[in-house]
C-alpha positions in Angstrom: -7.4 46.5 -59.9 -4.2 48.3 -61.0 -3.6 49.5 -64.5 -0.1 49.1 -66.5 2.4 52.2 -65.4 1.8 53.5 -69.2 -2.1 54.1 -68.9 -3.1 57.7 -69.3 -3.7 59.7 -66.2 -5.7 63.2 -65.7 -6.4 65.2 -63.1 -10.1 65.0 -61.3 -12.4 66.8 -63.5 -14.6 69.8 -62.8 -17.4 67.6 -61.5 -18.0 68.0 -57.7 -18.6 64.3 -57.6 -15.0 64.1 -58.9 -13.5 66.3 -56.5 -15.3 64.3 -53.5 -14.1 61.1 -54.7 -10.6 62.4 -54.6 -10.8 63.8 -51.4 -12.5 60.4 -50.1 -9.5 58.5 -51.5 -6.7 60.8 -50.4 -7.9 62.3 -47.2 -5.4 60.5 -44.7 -2.4 62.4 -46.4 -4.3 65.5 -46.4 -5.3 65.1 -42.7 -1.9 63.9 -41.8 -0.2 67.2 -43.5 -2.8 69.4 -42.1 -1.9 68.1 -38.4 1.8 68.5 -39.2 1.2 72.1 -40.5 -0.8 73.1 -37.4 1.3 71.2 -35.1 4.4 73.2 -36.8 2.6 76.4 -36.1 2.0 75.6 -32.7 5.6 74.5 -31.8 6.8 77.9 -33.6 4.1 79.9 -31.4 5.5 78.2 -28.3 9.3 78.6 -29.4 8.9 82.3 -30.2 9.8 85.0 -27.7 7.1 87.0 -26.0 7.1 90.7 -27.3 5.1 93.6 -25.4 4.5 97.0 -27.3 3.6 100.2 -25.6 2.7 103.7 -27.0 3.0 107.3 -25.9 1.6 110.3 -27.9 3.0 113.5 -28.4 1.3 116.7 -29.6 3.8 118.5 -31.9 3.2 122.3 -31.4 4.7 125.1 -33.4 8.1 126.4 -32.1 7.4 130.2 -33.7 10.4 129.8 -35.8 10.1 129.2 -39.8 9.8 125.1 -40.0 9.4 122.7 -43.1 5.7 123.2 -43.7 3.4 120.4 -45.0 0.9 120.7 -47.8 -2.5 120.8 -46.2 -4.5 117.7 -47.3 -7.5 115.8 -46.4 -5.2 113.3 -44.4 -3.1 116.3 -43.0 -4.8 119.5 -42.5 -2.0 120.9 -39.9 0.8 123.0 -41.6 3.6 121.1 -39.7 5.1 118.5 -41.6 4.4 115.4 -39.2 6.2 113.1 -41.8 9.5 114.6 -41.3 8.9 115.0 -37.5 8.0 111.1 -37.4 11.3 110.5 -39.2 13.5 112.7 -36.7 11.6 110.9 -33.9 13.2 107.8 -35.1 16.6 109.1 -35.9 20.0 108.2 -34.7 20.2 111.5 -32.7 16.9 110.8 -30.6 18.0 107.1 -30.1 21.2 108.2 -28.5 19.5 110.3 -26.0 17.2 107.4 -25.1 20.1 105.2 -25.0 21.2 107.7 -22.6 18.2 107.7 -20.6 17.7 103.9 -20.5 21.6 103.0 -20.0 20.9 100.2 -22.6 20.8 100.0 -26.5 16.9 100.9 -27.4 14.9 98.3 -28.9 12.7 98.8 -32.0 10.6 101.9 -32.3 7.7 102.8 -34.6 6.0 106.2 -35.1 3.0 106.9 -37.1 1.1 110.0 -37.3 -3.1 109.5 -37.1 -4.8 111.4 -39.8 -5.9 115.0 -39.4 -3.8 115.3 -36.0 -0.6 117.2 -34.8 0.1 113.8 -32.9 2.9 111.3 -33.0 2.4 108.0 -31.8 5.5 106.5 -30.5 5.3 102.7 -30.1 8.1 100.8 -28.3 8.8 96.9 -28.6 10.7 95.2 -25.8 10.3 91.7 -24.0 9.4 93.1 -20.8 5.9 95.2 -20.4 7.7 97.9 -18.3 10.8 98.2 -20.4 8.2 98.8 -23.3 6.5 101.4 -21.5 9.9 103.0 -20.2 11.0 102.7 -23.9 8.0 104.7 -25.4 8.1 107.3 -22.6 12.1 107.9 -23.2 11.4 108.2 -26.9 8.7 110.5 -26.5 10.6 112.8 -24.1 13.8 112.5 -26.0 12.2 113.6 -29.2 10.8 116.8 -27.3 14.1 117.7 -25.8 15.8 117.3 -29.5 12.9 119.4 -31.0 13.5 121.9 -28.3 17.5 122.3 -28.3 17.3 122.4 -32.3 14.6 125.4 -32.6 16.8 127.0 -29.5 19.8 126.4 -31.6 18.0 128.0 -34.5 16.7 130.6 -32.4 20.0 131.6 -31.5 21.7 131.5 -34.4 19.2 133.9 -36.0 19.4 136.4 -33.0 23.6 136.2 -33.4 23.2 137.0 -37.5 20.4 139.8 -36.7 22.8 141.1 -34.1 25.9 141.4 -36.0 24.1 142.8 -39.3 22.5 145.4 -36.9 25.9 146.4 -35.4 27.4 146.7 -38.6 24.5 149.1 -40.1 24.9 151.1 -36.6 28.5 151.2 -37.6 27.6 152.4 -41.2 24.7 155.0 -39.9 27.5 156.4 -37.3 30.0 157.0 -39.8 27.7 158.8 -42.3 26.5 160.9 -39.4 30.1 161.8 -38.8 30.6 163.4 -42.2 27.4 165.2 -42.4 28.9 168.4 -40.3 31.6 168.7 -42.9 29.6 169.1 -45.8 27.9 172.3 -47.2 24.6 172.8 -47.3 22.9 172.2 -51.1 25.8 170.4 -52.2 25.0 167.2 -53.8 27.5 165.2 -51.8 25.5 166.3 -48.4 22.1 165.1 -50.4 23.5 161.7 -51.0 25.0 161.4 -47.4 21.2 162.2 -46.1 19.6 159.8 -48.2 22.0 157.2 -47.1 21.3 158.1 -43.3 17.9 157.6 -43.8 18.1 154.1 -45.5 20.8 153.1 -42.8 18.4 154.5 -40.3 15.2 152.2 -41.9 17.4 149.4 -41.9 18.4 149.6 -38.3 14.8 149.9 -37.3 13.7 147.1 -39.2 16.6 144.7 -37.5 15.5 146.2 -34.3 12.3 145.0 -34.5 13.2 141.6 -35.7 15.7 141.0 -32.9 13.2 142.2 -30.4 10.6 139.7 -32.1 13.0 137.0 -32.0 13.8 137.7 -28.3 10.4 137.5 -27.2 9.7 134.1 -28.8 9.2 131.1 -26.2 10.2 127.6 -27.8 7.3 125.4 -27.5 8.3 121.8 -29.0 5.0 120.0 -27.8 4.1 117.8 -24.9 3.1 114.1 -24.1 -0.5 113.8 -24.1 -0.8 110.2 -23.4 1.8 108.6 -21.2 3.0 104.9 -22.1 1.3 102.4 -20.2 2.9 98.8 -19.5 0.8 96.4 -21.6 -1.1 93.8 -20.0 -0.6 91.2 -23.0 2.0 90.7 -25.3 1.8 92.3 -29.1 3.5 89.2 -30.5 3.7 86.0 -30.9 0.2 86.2 -32.7 -1.8 83.2 -32.4 -4.0 83.4 -35.6 -0.9 84.3 -37.9 1.3 81.2 -36.6 -1.8 79.1 -36.4 -3.5 80.2 -39.6 0.1 80.1 -41.4 0.4 76.6 -40.4 -3.2 75.3 -41.4 -2.9 76.7 -44.9 0.9 75.4 -45.2 -0.3 72.0 -44.3 -3.1 72.1 -46.1 -1.3 73.2 -49.7 1.2 70.6 -48.8 -1.4 67.7 -48.1 -3.5 68.6 -51.3 -0.2 69.0 -53.3 1.0 65.6 -52.2 -2.6 63.8 -52.7 -2.7 65.5 -56.0 0.9 63.8 -56.9 -0.1 60.3 -55.6 -3.4 60.2 -57.4 -1.8 61.2 -60.6 0.9 58.8 -60.5 -1.5 55.9 -58.9 -3.3 53.8 -61.6 -5.4 51.8 -59.2 -9.1 51.9 -60.0 -11.4 52.9 -56.9 -14.8 53.6 -58.5 -16.2 53.0 -62.1 -15.6 56.9 -62.4 -12.0 56.2 -62.6 -12.2 53.8 -65.5 -13.4 56.5 -67.6 -10.6 59.1 -65.9 -8.0 56.7 -66.6 -8.7 54.9 -69.7 -11.3 57.1 -71.3 -13.9 54.3 -72.0 -17.4 54.5 -71.2 -19.1 52.7 -68.5 -22.3 50.8 -69.4 -24.7 48.3 -67.6 -25.0 44.6 -68.6 -28.6 45.6 -70.2 -27.2 47.8 -72.5 -24.6 45.2 -73.8 -26.8 43.6 -76.7 -27.6 47.2 -78.1 -24.4 48.5 -77.9 -22.8 45.5 -79.8 -25.5 45.0 -82.5 -23.1 46.8 -84.9 -20.3 43.9 -84.4 -18.3 46.0 -81.8 -15.6 44.3 -79.7 -16.3 44.5 -75.7 -13.5 45.1 -72.9 -14.6 43.9 -69.5 -12.5 45.4 -66.6 -13.7 44.4 -63.2 -14.4 46.7 -60.7 -13.9 46.7 -56.8 -16.3 44.2 -55.4 -16.5 42.1 -58.4 -15.4 38.4 -58.3 -13.4 36.4 -60.7 -17.1 34.0 -61.0 -18.7 37.3 -62.2 -16.2 37.7 -64.7 -16.4 34.4 -65.9 -20.1 34.4 -66.4 -19.8 37.9 -68.3 -17.4 36.2 -70.9 -19.9 33.3 -71.3 -22.5 35.3 -71.9 -20.9 37.2 -74.5 -19.6 34.2 -76.2 -22.6 32.6 -76.5 -23.5 35.9 -78.7 -20.6 35.5 -80.5 -19.2 38.9 -79.4 -15.5 39.5 -79.4 -14.0 39.8 -75.8 -10.7 41.9 -76.3 -9.5 40.9 -72.7 -10.4 40.2 -69.0 -8.8 40.5 -65.9 -9.9 38.8 -62.5 -10.1 41.4 -59.9 -7.5 41.4 -57.6 -8.3 44.3 -55.5 -9.9 44.1 -51.9 -13.9 44.5 -52.2 -14.7 48.3 -51.3 -18.4 48.0 -52.5 -20.9 45.6 -53.8 -20.9 44.4 -57.4 -22.4 47.0 -59.7 -22.5 44.8 -63.1 -20.7 47.4 -65.1 -18.4 47.1 -67.7 -16.3 49.0 -69.8 -17.2 49.4 -73.7 -14.6 49.8 -76.5 -15.9 50.5 -79.7 
């Protein structure tokens, strides 16, 4: 049986039986879109290019020069600022060195810092496992080379500055020493000259100590502690990700369209639909006499599986008791279950 298009419609109620009835009615739609979503995920999984990721680990050492320090925390207990070093490892300067080593444009690289370590984990992704391993190794070596070069340049710049300052102080000291023989002993000018000579001598000593200390520094940028190895399996695409996404997309689309189809549909499938779609209560044939004792009217609604003969007999039975019948419609839906003898009462 079908209701008129203007009949009120409602979502399935909170009862599990209502949801179960909804799923039984619309399972073909849900199953179709579920299969469509999984099939789409499989198609995308097959179409996606394979990608391999190899990783190399670099132990970062202090070069001995003043560097940007890091606040010591539970996550990072080393004084080196490895977050900054990770950004340097991904910089364009390092990428240029990698390009020269690989003789091709480098692919995507990711640098991470394991907690409580002075290690950089450099991961390189490529379409070939050997290329991925070569890329990770090239990035590790290029980073160490850049760190060594920058530290060496900084060291040379400091030595050059100290040497220039030392020459300047030595020249001043020589000038003061040259004026001392011409100054009379005990005069204020000689006393001032001697004090200046002592100050310049201490500056020469301190600058010489710093210069000699810097000259003995050996730049140690770090070392590769774990070489990159060609991976045996691709890192992407991920079957769980593609299939899970397709499953969820198909499930949501199926449930959404099934709910829309159920909301727009006005067909009665079982006795629960009568109350859900019309708001009328369902009673059995034995309860009609008690419920109509106050002179109420009865509306007969044939359910699936109810024949026109059953409807006619129910109408005659009510007429014999002088109970008004608001209307009766002969069932037009195909039988889906045995007749229950249930009718709808409108008070």
